[in-house]
mmCIF file as Biopython writes it, N, C-alpha, C and O atoms, coordinates in Angstrom:
data_model
#
loop_
_atom_site.group_PDB
_atom_site.id
_atom_site.type_symbol
_atom_site.label_atom_id
_atom_site.label_alt_id
_atom_site.label_comp_id
_atom_site.label_asym_id
_atom_site.label_entity_id
_atom_site.label_seq_id
_atom_site.pdbx_PDB_ins_code
_atom_site.Cartn_x
_atom_site.Cartn_y
_atom_site.Cartn_z
_atom_site.occupancy
_atom_site.B_iso_or_equiv
_atom_site.auth_seq_id
_atom_site.auth_asym_id
_atom_site.pdbx_PDB_model_num
ATOM 1   N N  . MET A ? 1  ? 8.018   -1.316  9.880  1.0 0.0 1  A 1 
ATOM 2   C CA . MET A ? 1  ? 7.392   -0.325  10.728 1.0 0.0 1  A 1 
ATOM 3   C C  . MET A ? 1  ? 6.581   0.651   9.881  1.0 0.0 1  A 1 
ATOM 4   O O  . MET A ? 1  ? 5.485   1.064   10.260 1.0 0.0 1  A 1 
ATOM 5   N N  . GLN A ? 2  ? 7.141   1.010   8.729  1.0 0.0 2  A 1 
ATOM 6   C CA . GLN A ? 2  ? 6.431   1.941   7.856  1.0 0.0 2  A 1 
ATOM 7   C C  . GLN A ? 2  ? 5.099   1.352   7.393  1.0 0.0 2  A 1 
ATOM 8   O O  . GLN A ? 2  ? 4.093   2.059   7.340  1.0 0.0 2  A 1 
ATOM 9   N N  . THR A ? 3  ? 5.089   0.086   7.064  1.0 0.0 3  A 1 
ATOM 10  C CA . THR A ? 3  ? 3.849   -0.568  6.637  1.0 0.0 3  A 1 
ATOM 11  C C  . THR A ? 3  ? 2.817   -0.557  7.756  1.0 0.0 3  A 1 
ATOM 12  O O  . THR A ? 3  ? 1.636   -0.305  7.515  1.0 0.0 3  A 1 
ATOM 13  N N  . CYS A ? 4  ? 3.260   -0.829  8.972  1.0 0.0 4  A 1 
ATOM 14  C CA . CYS A ? 4  ? 2.345   -0.803  10.117 1.0 0.0 4  A 1 
ATOM 15  C C  . CYS A ? 4  ? 1.784   0.597   10.326 1.0 0.0 4  A 1 
ATOM 16  O O  . CYS A ? 4  ? 0.607   0.758   10.647 1.0 0.0 4  A 1 
ATOM 17  N N  . HIS A ? 5  ? 2.618   1.598   10.146 1.0 0.0 5  A 1 
ATOM 18  C CA . HIS A ? 5  ? 2.164   2.984   10.274 1.0 0.0 5  A 1 
ATOM 19  C C  . HIS A ? 5  ? 1.096   3.303   9.227  1.0 0.0 5  A 1 
ATOM 20  O O  . HIS A ? 5  ? 0.093   3.949   9.532  1.0 0.0 5  A 1 
ATOM 21  N N  . ILE A ? 6  ? 1.316   2.852   8.008  1.0 0.0 6  A 1 
ATOM 22  C CA . ILE A ? 6  ? 0.334   3.090   6.942  1.0 0.0 6  A 1 
ATOM 23  C C  . ILE A ? 6  ? -0.971  2.375   7.243  1.0 0.0 6  A 1 
ATOM 24  O O  . ILE A ? 6  ? -2.047  2.940   7.046  1.0 0.0 6  A 1 
ATOM 25  N N  . TYR A ? 7  ? -0.890  1.135   7.721  1.0 0.0 7  A 1 
ATOM 26  C CA . TYR A ? 7  ? -2.104  0.404   8.085  1.0 0.0 7  A 1 
ATOM 27  C C  . TYR A ? 7  ? -2.901  1.169   9.138  1.0 0.0 7  A 1 
ATOM 28  O O  . TYR A ? 7  ? -4.122  1.291   9.042  1.0 0.0 7  A 1 
ATOM 29  N N  . LEU A ? 8  ? -2.204  1.675   10.130 1.0 0.0 8  A 1 
ATOM 30  C CA . LEU A ? 8  ? -2.889  2.373   11.217 1.0 0.0 8  A 1 
ATOM 31  C C  . LEU A ? 8  ? -3.509  3.692   10.762 1.0 0.0 8  A 1 
ATOM 32  O O  . LEU A ? 8  ? -4.637  4.012   11.138 1.0 0.0 8  A 1 
ATOM 33  N N  . ASN A ? 9  ? -2.774  4.459   9.953  1.0 0.0 9  A 1 
ATOM 34  C CA . ASN A ? 9  ? -3.225  5.803   9.621  1.0 0.0 9  A 1 
ATOM 35  C C  . ASN A ? 9  ? -3.981  5.925   8.307  1.0 0.0 9  A 1 
ATOM 36  O O  . ASN A ? 9  ? -5.038  6.554   8.262  1.0 0.0 9  A 1 
ATOM 37  N N  . LYS A ? 10 ? -3.472  5.350   7.262  1.0 0.0 10 A 1 
ATOM 38  C CA . LYS A ? 10 ? -4.125  5.468   5.955  1.0 0.0 10 A 1 
ATOM 39  C C  . LYS A ? 10 ? -5.225  4.419   5.788  1.0 0.0 10 A 1 
ATOM 40  O O  . LYS A ? 10 ? -6.238  4.672   5.136  1.0 0.0 10 A 1 
ATOM 41  N N  . GLY A ? 11 ? -5.020  3.244   6.379  1.0 0.0 11 A 1 
ATOM 42  C CA . GLY A ? 11 ? -6.003  2.178   6.250  1.0 0.0 11 A 1 
ATOM 43  C C  . GLY A ? 11 ? -7.081  2.224   7.311  1.0 0.0 11 A 1 
ATOM 44  O O  . GLY A ? 11 ? -8.035  1.447   7.259  1.0 0.0 11 A 1 
ATOM 45  N N  . ASN A ? 12 ? -6.945  3.123   8.273  1.0 0.0 12 A 1 
ATOM 46  C CA . ASN A ? 12 ? -7.905  3.281   9.370  1.0 0.0 12 A 1 
ATOM 47  C C  . ASN A ? 12 ? -8.149  1.982   10.132 1.0 0.0 12 A 1 
ATOM 48  O O  . ASN A ? 12 ? -9.251  1.742   10.625 1.0 0.0 12 A 1 
ATOM 49  N N  . ILE A ? 13 ? -7.133  1.163   10.222 1.0 0.0 13 A 1 
ATOM 50  C CA . ILE A ? 13 ? -7.261  -0.102  10.934 1.0 0.0 13 A 1 
ATOM 51  C C  . ILE A ? 13 ? -7.577  0.137   12.405 1.0 0.0 13 A 1 
ATOM 52  O O  . ILE A ? 13 ? -8.369  -0.593  13.001 1.0 0.0 13 A 1 
ATOM 53  N N  . SER A ? 14 ? -6.957  1.159   12.987 1.0 0.0 14 A 1 
ATOM 54  C CA . SER A ? 14 ? -7.192  1.416   14.413 1.0 0.0 14 A 1 
ATOM 55  C C  . SER A ? 14 ? -8.670  1.710   14.688 1.0 0.0 14 A 1 
ATOM 56  O O  . SER A ? 14 ? -9.195  1.317   15.730 1.0 0.0 14 A 1 
ATOM 57  N N  . GLU A ? 15 ? -9.333  2.389   13.773 1.0 0.0 15 A 1 
ATOM 58  C CA . GLU A ? 15 ? -10.766 2.671   13.949 1.0 0.0 15 A 1 
ATOM 59  C C  . GLU A ? 15 ? -11.617 1.424   13.685 1.0 0.0 15 A 1 
ATOM 60  O O  . GLU A ? 15 ? -12.610 1.182   14.372 1.0 0.0 15 A 1 
ATOM 61  N N  . LEU A ? 16 ? -11.218 0.648   12.694 1.0 0.0 16 A 1 
ATOM 62  C CA . LEU A ? 16 ? -11.997 -0.533  12.331 1.0 0.0 16 A 1 
ATOM 63  C C  . LEU A ? 16 ? -12.005 -1.591  13.435 1.0 0.0 16 A 1 
ATOM 64  O O  . LEU A ? 16 ? -13.033 -2.214  13.699 1.0 0.0 16 A 1 
ATOM 65  N N  . ILE A ? 17 ? -10.855 -1.788  14.075 1.0 0.0 17 A 1 
ATOM 66  C CA . ILE A ? 17 ? -10.799 -2.823  15.109 1.0 0.0 17 A 1 
ATOM 67  C C  . ILE A ? 17 ? -10.875 -2.239  16.514 1.0 0.0 17 A 1 
ATOM 68  O O  . ILE A ? 17 ? -10.888 -2.976  17.499 1.0 0.0 17 A 1 
ATOM 69  N N  . GLY A ? 18 ? -10.926 -0.922  16.603 1.0 0.0 18 A 1 
ATOM 70  C CA . GLY A ? 18 ? -11.156 -0.261  17.879 1.0 0.0 18 A 1 
ATOM 71  C C  . GLY A ? 18 ? -10.015 -0.359  18.879 1.0 0.0 18 A 1 
ATOM 72  O O  . GLY A ? 18 ? -10.224 -0.755  20.026 1.0 0.0 18 A 1 
ATOM 73  N N  . ILE A ? 19 ? -8.803  0.001   18.448 1.0 0.0 19 A 1 
ATOM 74  C CA . ILE A ? 19 ? -7.686  -0.011  19.386 1.0 0.0 19 A 1 
ATOM 75  C C  . ILE A ? 19 ? -7.369  1.407   19.840 1.0 0.0 19 A 1 
ATOM 76  O O  . ILE A ? 19 ? -7.597  2.375   19.114 1.0 0.0 19 A 1 
ATOM 77  N N  . SER A ? 20 ? -6.845  1.511   21.040 1.0 0.0 20 A 1 
ATOM 78  C CA . SER A ? 20 ? -6.548  2.814   21.627 1.0 0.0 20 A 1 
ATOM 79  C C  . SER A ? 20 ? -5.230  3.370   21.081 1.0 0.0 20 A 1 
ATOM 80  O O  . SER A ? 20 ? -4.499  2.688   20.363 1.0 0.0 20 A 1 
ATOM 81  N N  . ALA A ? 21 ? -4.951  4.612   21.437 1.0 0.0 21 A 1 
ATOM 82  C CA . ALA A ? 21 ? -3.702  5.245   21.032 1.0 0.0 21 A 1 
ATOM 83  C C  . ALA A ? 21 ? -2.508  4.503   21.635 1.0 0.0 21 A 1 
ATOM 84  O O  . ALA A ? 21 ? -1.477  4.353   20.979 1.0 0.0 21 A 1 
ATOM 85  N N  . LEU A ? 22 ? -2.642  4.042   22.872 1.0 0.0 22 A 1 
ATOM 86  C CA . LEU A ? 22 ? -1.564  3.289   23.516 1.0 0.0 22 A 1 
ATOM 87  C C  . LEU A ? 22 ? -1.313  1.971   22.791 1.0 0.0 22 A 1 
ATOM 88  O O  . LEU A ? 22 ? -0.161  1.572   22.617 1.0 0.0 22 A 1 
ATOM 89  N N  . GLU A ? 23 ? -2.366  1.298   22.371 1.0 0.0 23 A 1 
ATOM 90  C CA . GLU A ? 23 ? -2.211  0.046   21.619 1.0 0.0 23 A 1 
ATOM 91  C C  . GLU A ? 23 ? -1.581  0.302   20.255 1.0 0.0 23 A 1 
ATOM 92  O O  . GLU A ? 23 ? -0.777  -0.501  19.782 1.0 0.0 23 A 1 
ATOM 93  N N  . SER A ? 24 ? -1.938  1.408   19.624 1.0 0.0 24 A 1 
ATOM 94  C CA . SER A ? 24 ? -1.321  1.780   18.344 1.0 0.0 24 A 1 
ATOM 95  C C  . SER A ? 24 ? 0.166   2.036   18.522 1.0 0.0 24 A 1 
ATOM 96  O O  . SER A ? 24 ? 0.978   1.608   17.701 1.0 0.0 24 A 1 
ATOM 97  N N  . LEU A ? 25 ? 0.523   2.732   19.591 1.0 0.0 25 A 1 
ATOM 98  C CA . LEU A ? 25 ? 1.932   2.999   19.881 1.0 0.0 25 A 1 
ATOM 99  C C  . LEU A ? 25 ? 2.672   1.690   20.151 1.0 0.0 25 A 1 
ATOM 100 O O  . LEU A ? 25 ? 3.794   1.501   19.682 1.0 0.0 25 A 1 
ATOM 101 N N  . SER A ? 26 ? 2.054   0.800   20.894 1.0 0.0 26 A 1 
ATOM 102 C CA . SER A ? 26 ? 2.665   -0.505  21.180 1.0 0.0 26 A 1 
ATOM 103 C C  . SER A ? 26 ? 2.897   -1.291  19.890 1.0 0.0 26 A 1 
ATOM 104 O O  . SER A ? 26 ? 3.926   -1.947  19.728 1.0 0.0 26 A 1 
ATOM 105 N N  . PHE A ? 27 ? 1.945   -1.217  18.990 1.0 0.0 27 A 1 
ATOM 106 C CA . PHE A ? 27 ? 2.058   -1.876  17.688 1.0 0.0 27 A 1 
ATOM 107 C C  . PHE A ? 27 ? 3.251   -1.325  16.906 1.0 0.0 27 A 1 
ATOM 108 O O  . PHE A ? 27 ? 4.019   -2.087  16.320 1.0 0.0 27 A 1 
ATOM 109 N N  . LEU A ? 28 ? 3.401   -0.012  16.900 1.0 0.0 28 A 1 
ATOM 110 C CA . LEU A ? 28 ? 4.508   0.610   16.175 1.0 0.0 28 A 1 
ATOM 111 C C  . LEU A ? 28 ? 5.859   0.286   16.824 1.0 0.0 28 A 1 
ATOM 112 O O  . LEU A ? 28 ? 6.837   0.031   16.121 1.0 0.0 28 A 1 
ATOM 113 N N  . ILE A ? 29 ? 5.914   0.294   18.139 1.0 0.0 29 A 1 
ATOM 114 C CA . ILE A ? 29 ? 7.165   -0.029  18.823 1.0 0.0 29 A 1 
ATOM 115 C C  . ILE A ? 29 ? 7.552   -1.483  18.581 1.0 0.0 29 A 1 
ATOM 116 O O  . ILE A ? 29 ? 8.725   -1.786  18.360 1.0 0.0 29 A 1 
ATOM 117 N N  . SER A ? 30 ? 6.580   -2.376  18.623 1.0 0.0 30 A 1 
ATOM 118 C CA . SER A ? 30 ? 6.892   -3.790  18.371 1.0 0.0 30 A 1 
ATOM 119 C C  . SER A ? 30 ? 7.345   -4.008  16.932 1.0 0.0 30 A 1 
ATOM 120 O O  . SER A ? 30 ? 8.210   -4.848  16.684 1.0 0.0 30 A 1 
ATOM 121 N N  . SER A ? 31 ? 6.779   -3.270  15.980 1.0 0.0 31 A 1 
ATOM 122 C CA . SER A ? 31 ? 7.231   -3.401  14.589 1.0 0.0 31 A 1 
ATOM 123 C C  . SER A ? 31 ? 8.643   -2.840  14.427 1.0 0.0 31 A 1 
ATOM 124 O O  . SER A ? 31 ? 9.420   -3.355  13.622 1.0 0.0 31 A 1 
ATOM 125 N N  . LEU A ? 32 ? 8.982   -1.802  15.173 1.0 0.0 32 A 1 
ATOM 126 C CA . LEU A ? 32 ? 10.339  -1.267  15.154 1.0 0.0 32 A 1 
ATOM 127 C C  . LEU A ? 32 ? 11.323  -2.295  15.698 1.0 0.0 32 A 1 
ATOM 128 O O  . LEU A ? 32 ? 12.391  -2.499  15.120 1.0 0.0 32 A 1 
ATOM 129 N N  . MET A ? 33 ? 10.970  -2.942  16.802 1.0 0.0 33 A 1 
ATOM 130 C CA . MET A ? 33 ? 11.846  -3.962  17.385 1.0 0.0 33 A 1 
ATOM 131 C C  . MET A ? 33 ? 12.051  -5.127  16.414 1.0 0.0 33 A 1 
ATOM 132 O O  . MET A ? 33 ? 13.144  -5.686  16.325 1.0 0.0 33 A 1 
ATOM 133 N N  . HIS A ? 34 ? 11.000  -5.483  15.697 1.0 0.0 34 A 1 
ATOM 134 C CA . HIS A ? 34 ? 11.103  -6.564  14.711 1.0 0.0 34 A 1 
ATOM 135 C C  . HIS A ? 34 ? 12.080  -6.190  13.600 1.0 0.0 34 A 1 
ATOM 136 O O  . HIS A ? 34 ? 12.817  -7.045  13.109 1.0 0.0 34 A 1 
ATOM 137 N N  . ASP A ? 35 ? 12.090  -4.921  13.201 1.0 0.0 35 A 1 
ATOM 138 C CA . ASP A ? 35 ? 12.916  -4.477  12.079 1.0 0.0 35 A 1 
ATOM 139 C C  . ASP A ? 35 ? 14.384  -4.251  12.434 1.0 0.0 35 A 1 
ATOM 140 O O  . ASP A ? 35 ? 15.218  -4.168  11.532 1.0 0.0 35 A 1 
ATOM 141 N N  . LEU A ? 36 ? 14.724  -4.150  13.712 1.0 0.0 36 A 1 
ATOM 142 C CA . LEU A ? 36 ? 16.116  -3.900  14.084 1.0 0.0 36 A 1 
ATOM 143 C C  . LEU A ? 36 ? 17.010  -5.039  13.616 1.0 0.0 36 A 1 
ATOM 144 O O  . LEU A ? 36 ? 16.680  -6.213  13.780 1.0 0.0 36 A 1 
ATOM 145 N N  . ASN A ? 37 ? 18.134  -4.680  13.038 1.0 0.0 37 A 1 
ATOM 146 C CA . ASN A ? 37 ? 19.122  -5.639  12.512 1.0 0.0 37 A 1 
ATOM 147 C C  . ASN A ? 37 ? 18.564  -6.567  11.442 1.0 0.0 37 A 1 
ATOM 148 O O  . ASN A ? 37 ? 19.133  -7.629  11.189 1.0 0.0 37 A 1 
ATOM 149 N N  . HIS A ? 38 ? 17.464  -6.182  10.814 1.0 0.0 38 A 1 
ATOM 150 C CA . HIS A ? 38 ? 16.894  -6.981  9.727  1.0 0.0 38 A 1 
ATOM 151 C C  . HIS A ? 38 ? 17.710  -6.702  8.470  1.0 0.0 38 A 1 
ATOM 152 O O  . HIS A ? 38 ? 17.932  -5.537  8.139  1.0 0.0 38 A 1 
ATOM 153 N N  . PRO A ? 39 ? 18.164  -7.737  7.757  1.0 0.0 39 A 1 
ATOM 154 C CA . PRO A ? 39 ? 19.010  -7.496  6.587  1.0 0.0 39 A 1 
ATOM 155 C C  . PRO A ? 39 ? 18.275  -6.864  5.409  1.0 0.0 39 A 1 
ATOM 156 O O  . PRO A ? 39 ? 18.922  -6.334  4.506  1.0 0.0 39 A 1 
ATOM 157 N N  . GLY A ? 40 ? 16.948  -6.906  5.391  1.0 0.0 40 A 1 
ATOM 158 C CA . GLY A ? 40 ? 16.194  -6.282  4.304  1.0 0.0 40 A 1 
ATOM 159 C C  . GLY A ? 40 ? 16.191  -7.071  3.011  1.0 0.0 40 A 1 
ATOM 160 O O  . GLY A ? 40 ? 15.884  -6.520  1.954  1.0 0.0 40 A 1 
ATOM 161 N N  . LEU A ? 41 ? 16.522  -8.335  3.073  1.0 0.0 41 A 1 
ATOM 162 C CA . LEU A ? 41 ? 16.551  -9.191  1.893  1.0 0.0 41 A 1 
ATOM 163 C C  . LEU A ? 41 ? 15.660  -10.402 2.147  1.0 0.0 41 A 1 
ATOM 164 O O  . LEU A ? 41 ? 15.562  -10.886 3.275  1.0 0.0 41 A 1 
ATOM 165 N N  . ASN A ? 42 ? 15.010  -10.890 1.083  1.0 0.0 42 A 1 
ATOM 166 C CA . ASN A ? 42 ? 14.084  -12.012 1.280  1.0 0.0 42 A 1 
ATOM 167 C C  . ASN A ? 42 ? 14.810  -13.354 1.326  1.0 0.0 42 A 1 
ATOM 168 O O  . ASN A ? 42 ? 16.011  -13.433 1.067  1.0 0.0 42 A 1 
ATOM 169 N N  . ASN A ? 43 ? 14.070  -14.397 1.657  1.0 0.0 43 A 1 
ATOM 170 C CA . ASN A ? 43 ? 14.656  -15.730 1.820  1.0 0.0 43 A 1 
ATOM 171 C C  . ASN A ? 43 ? 15.291  -16.245 0.534  1.0 0.0 43 A 1 
ATOM 172 O O  . ASN A ? 43 ? 16.368  -16.840 0.571  1.0 0.0 43 A 1 
ATOM 173 N N  . ALA A ? 44 ? 14.637  -16.024 -0.598 1.0 0.0 44 A 1 
ATOM 174 C CA . ALA A ? 44 ? 15.178  -16.519 -1.865 1.0 0.0 44 A 1 
ATOM 175 C C  . ALA A ? 44 ? 16.548  -15.900 -2.143 1.0 0.0 44 A 1 
ATOM 176 O O  . ALA A ? 44 ? 17.460  -16.594 -2.592 1.0 0.0 44 A 1 
ATOM 177 N N  . TYR A ? 45 ? 16.693  -14.623 -1.884 1.0 0.0 45 A 1 
ATOM 178 C CA . TYR A ? 45 ? 17.984  -13.967 -2.082 1.0 0.0 45 A 1 
ATOM 179 C C  . TYR A ? 45 ? 19.031  -14.576 -1.153 1.0 0.0 45 A 1 
ATOM 180 O O  . TYR A ? 45 ? 20.154  -14.846 -1.579 1.0 0.0 45 A 1 
ATOM 181 N N  . GLN A ? 46 ? 18.671  -14.794 0.116  1.0 0.0 46 A 1 
ATOM 182 C CA . GLN A ? 46 ? 19.610  -15.353 1.081  1.0 0.0 46 A 1 
ATOM 183 C C  . GLN A ? 46 ? 20.117  -16.725 0.626  1.0 0.0 46 A 1 
ATOM 184 O O  . GLN A ? 46 ? 21.316  -17.000 0.690  1.0 0.0 46 A 1 
ATOM 185 N N  . VAL A ? 47 ? 19.216  -17.571 0.173  1.0 0.0 47 A 1 
ATOM 186 C CA . VAL A ? 47 ? 19.601  -18.916 -0.271 1.0 0.0 47 A 1 
ATOM 187 C C  . VAL A ? 47 ? 20.454  -18.846 -1.531 1.0 0.0 47 A 1 
ATOM 188 O O  . VAL A ? 47 ? 21.483  -19.517 -1.617 1.0 0.0 47 A 1 
ATOM 189 N N  . ASN A ? 48 ? 20.042  -18.042 -2.509 1.0 0.0 48 A 1 
ATOM 190 C CA . ASN A ? 48 ? 20.783  -17.952 -3.775 1.0 0.0 48 A 1 
ATOM 191 C C  . ASN A ? 48 ? 22.171  -17.353 -3.604 1.0 0.0 48 A 1 
ATOM 192 O O  . ASN A ? 48 ? 23.086  -17.679 -4.360 1.0 0.0 48 A 1 
ATOM 193 N N  . SER A ? 49 ? 22.333  -16.482 -2.618 1.0 0.0 49 A 1 
ATOM 194 C CA . SER A ? 49 ? 23.636  -15.858 -2.406 1.0 0.0 49 A 1 
ATOM 195 C C  . SER A ? 49 ? 24.509  -16.643 -1.426 1.0 0.0 49 A 1 
ATOM 196 O O  . SER A ? 49 ? 25.635  -16.245 -1.129 1.0 0.0 49 A 1 
ATOM 197 N N  . LEU A ? 50 ? 23.978  -17.761 -0.929 1.0 0.0 50 A 1 
ATOM 198 C CA . LEU A ? 50 ? 24.700  -18.602 0.031  1.0 0.0 50 A 1 
ATOM 199 C C  . LEU A ? 50 ? 25.141  -17.816 1.265  1.0 0.0 50 A 1 
ATOM 200 O O  . LEU A ? 50 ? 26.254  -17.981 1.765  1.0 0.0 50 A 1 
ATOM 201 N N  . SER A ? 51 ? 24.255  -16.973 1.734  1.0 0.0 51 A 1 
ATOM 202 C CA . SER A ? 51 ? 24.585  -16.114 2.869  1.0 0.0 51 A 1 
ATOM 203 C C  . SER A ? 51 ? 24.653  -16.905 4.172  1.0 0.0 51 A 1 
ATOM 204 O O  . SER A ? 51 ? 24.185  -18.041 4.252  1.0 0.0 51 A 1 
ATOM 205 N N  . LYS A ? 52 ? 25.243  -16.286 5.186  1.0 0.0 52 A 1 
ATOM 206 C CA . LYS A ? 52 ? 25.340  -16.937 6.501  1.0 0.0 52 A 1 
ATOM 207 C C  . LYS A ? 52 ? 23.960  -17.173 7.100  1.0 0.0 52 A 1 
ATOM 208 O O  . LYS A ? 52 ? 23.766  -18.125 7.857  1.0 0.0 52 A 1 
ATOM 209 N N  . HIS A ? 53 ? 22.987  -16.300 6.761  1.0 0.0 53 A 1 
ATOM 210 C CA . HIS A ? 53 ? 21.620  -16.477 7.261  1.0 0.0 53 A 1 
ATOM 211 C C  . HIS A ? 53 ? 20.979  -17.726 6.648  1.0 0.0 53 A 1 
ATOM 212 O O  . HIS A ? 53 ? 20.261  -18.456 7.331  1.0 0.0 53 A 1 
ATOM 213 N N  . ALA A ? 54 ? 21.237  -17.967 5.375  1.0 0.0 54 A 1 
ATOM 214 C CA . ALA A ? 54 ? 20.697  -19.168 4.729  1.0 0.0 54 A 1 
ATOM 215 C C  . ALA A ? 54 ? 21.311  -20.419 5.343  1.0 0.0 54 A 1 
ATOM 216 O O  . ALA A ? 54 ? 20.620  -21.409 5.578  1.0 0.0 54 A 1 
ATOM 217 N N  . LEU A ? 55 ? 22.602  -20.366 5.599  1.0 0.0 55 A 1 
ATOM 218 C CA . LEU A ? 55 ? 23.262  -21.521 6.211  1.0 0.0 55 A 1 
ATOM 219 C C  . LEU A ? 55 ? 22.715  -21.808 7.600  1.0 0.0 55 A 1 
ATOM 220 O O  . LEU A ? 55 ? 22.589  -22.967 7.994  1.0 0.0 55 A 1 
ATOM 221 N N  . ARG A ? 56 ? 22.393  -20.769 8.331  1.0 0.0 56 A 1 
ATOM 222 C CA . ARG A ? 56 ? 21.934  -20.943 9.704  1.0 0.0 56 A 1 
ATOM 223 C C  . ARG A ? 56 ? 20.467  -21.357 9.778  1.0 0.0 56 A 1 
ATOM 224 O O  . ARG A ? 56 ? 20.121  -22.239 10.563 1.0 0.0 56 A 1 
ATOM 225 N N  . TYR A ? 57 ? 19.593  -20.735 8.973  1.0 0.0 57 A 1 
ATOM 226 C CA . TYR A ? 57 ? 18.160  -20.867 9.187  1.0 0.0 57 A 1 
ATOM 227 C C  . TYR A ? 57 ? 17.410  -21.727 8.180  1.0 0.0 57 A 1 
ATOM 228 O O  . TYR A ? 57 ? 16.257  -22.075 8.433  1.0 0.0 57 A 1 
ATOM 229 N N  . ASN A ? 58 ? 17.998  -22.079 7.076  1.0 0.0 58 A 1 
ATOM 230 C CA . ASN A ? 58 ? 17.281  -22.829 6.058  1.0 0.0 58 A 1 
ATOM 231 C C  . ASN A ? 58 ? 17.689  -24.306 6.117  1.0 0.0 58 A 1 
ATOM 232 O O  . ASN A ? 58 ? 18.751  -24.681 5.619  1.0 0.0 58 A 1 
ATOM 233 N N  . GLY A ? 59 ? 16.852  -25.132 6.722  1.0 0.0 59 A 1 
ATOM 234 C CA . GLY A ? 59 ? 17.143  -26.552 6.883  1.0 0.0 59 A 1 
ATOM 235 C C  . GLY A ? 59 ? 17.340  -27.277 5.576  1.0 0.0 59 A 1 
ATOM 236 O O  . GLY A ? 59 ? 18.207  -28.147 5.489  1.0 0.0 59 A 1 
ATOM 237 N N  . LYS A ? 60 ? 16.563  -26.951 4.544  1.0 0.0 60 A 1 
ATOM 238 C CA . LYS A ? 60 ? 16.691  -27.608 3.245  1.0 0.0 60 A 1 
ATOM 239 C C  . LYS A ? 60 ? 18.056  -27.330 2.645  1.0 0.0 60 A 1 
ATOM 240 O O  . LYS A ? 60 ? 18.714  -28.227 2.118  1.0 0.0 60 A 1 
ATOM 241 N N  . PHE A ? 61 ? 18.472  -26.077 2.733  1.0 0.0 61 A 1 
ATOM 242 C CA . PHE A ? 61 ? 19.753  -25.685 2.149  1.0 0.0 61 A 1 
ATOM 243 C C  . PHE A ? 61 ? 20.911  -26.412 2.846  1.0 0.0 61 A 1 
ATOM 244 O O  . PHE A ? 61 ? 21.838  -26.891 2.194  1.0 0.0 61 A 1 
ATOM 245 N N  . ILE A ? 62 ? 20.843  -26.484 4.152  1.0 0.0 62 A 1 
ATOM 246 C CA . ILE A ? 62 ? 21.896  -27.148 4.914  1.0 0.0 62 A 1 
ATOM 247 C C  . ILE A ? 62 ? 21.934  -28.632 4.586  1.0 0.0 62 A 1 
ATOM 248 O O  . ILE A ? 62 ? 23.015  -29.200 4.428  1.0 0.0 62 A 1 
ATOM 249 N N  . ASN A ? 63 ? 20.774  -29.268 4.482  1.0 0.0 63 A 1 
ATOM 250 C CA . ASN A ? 63 ? 20.724  -30.689 4.177  1.0 0.0 63 A 1 
ATOM 251 C C  . ASN A ? 63 ? 21.273  -30.992 2.788  1.0 0.0 63 A 1 
ATOM 252 O O  . ASN A ? 63 ? 21.855  -32.056 2.579  1.0 0.0 63 A 1 
ATOM 253 N N  . ASN A ? 64 ? 21.099  -30.079 1.836  1.0 0.0 64 A 1 
ATOM 254 C CA . ASN A ? 64 ? 21.595  -30.302 0.486  1.0 0.0 64 A 1 
ATOM 255 C C  . ASN A ? 64 ? 23.115  -30.189 0.414  1.0 0.0 64 A 1 
ATOM 256 O O  . ASN A ? 64 ? 23.732  -30.804 -0.456 1.0 0.0 64 A 1 
ATOM 257 N N  . ILE A ? 65 ? 23.726  -29.422 1.303  1.0 0.0 65 A 1 
ATOM 258 C CA . ILE A ? 65 ? 25.172  -29.274 1.297  1.0 0.0 65 A 1 
ATOM 259 C C  . ILE A ? 65 ? 25.828  -30.520 1.875  1.0 0.0 65 A 1 
ATOM 260 O O  . ILE A ? 65 ? 26.853  -30.976 1.370  1.0 0.0 65 A 1 
ATOM 261 N N  . ASN A ? 66 ? 25.241  -31.069 2.930  1.0 0.0 66 A 1 
ATOM 262 C CA . ASN A ? 66 ? 25.841  -32.237 3.586  1.0 0.0 66 A 1 
ATOM 263 C C  . ASN A ? 66 ? 25.717  -33.408 2.733  1.0 0.0 66 A 1 
ATOM 264 O O  . ASN A ? 66 ? 26.162  -34.493 3.106  1.0 0.0 66 A 1 
#
């Protein structure tokens, strides 16, 4: 969400592509929803740590265990 906020305000993306204040707000709210319950760790970390997320979502990792 913070990155989206920076794009909108510091990068002037909203002016460049011509979106309204309501569209900017929608963009920020959708980025907030995306970030909820996000573990904050990348895929490589998940696989290397054998996390439950790697077991669930990484097909290669699961196939190598079986």
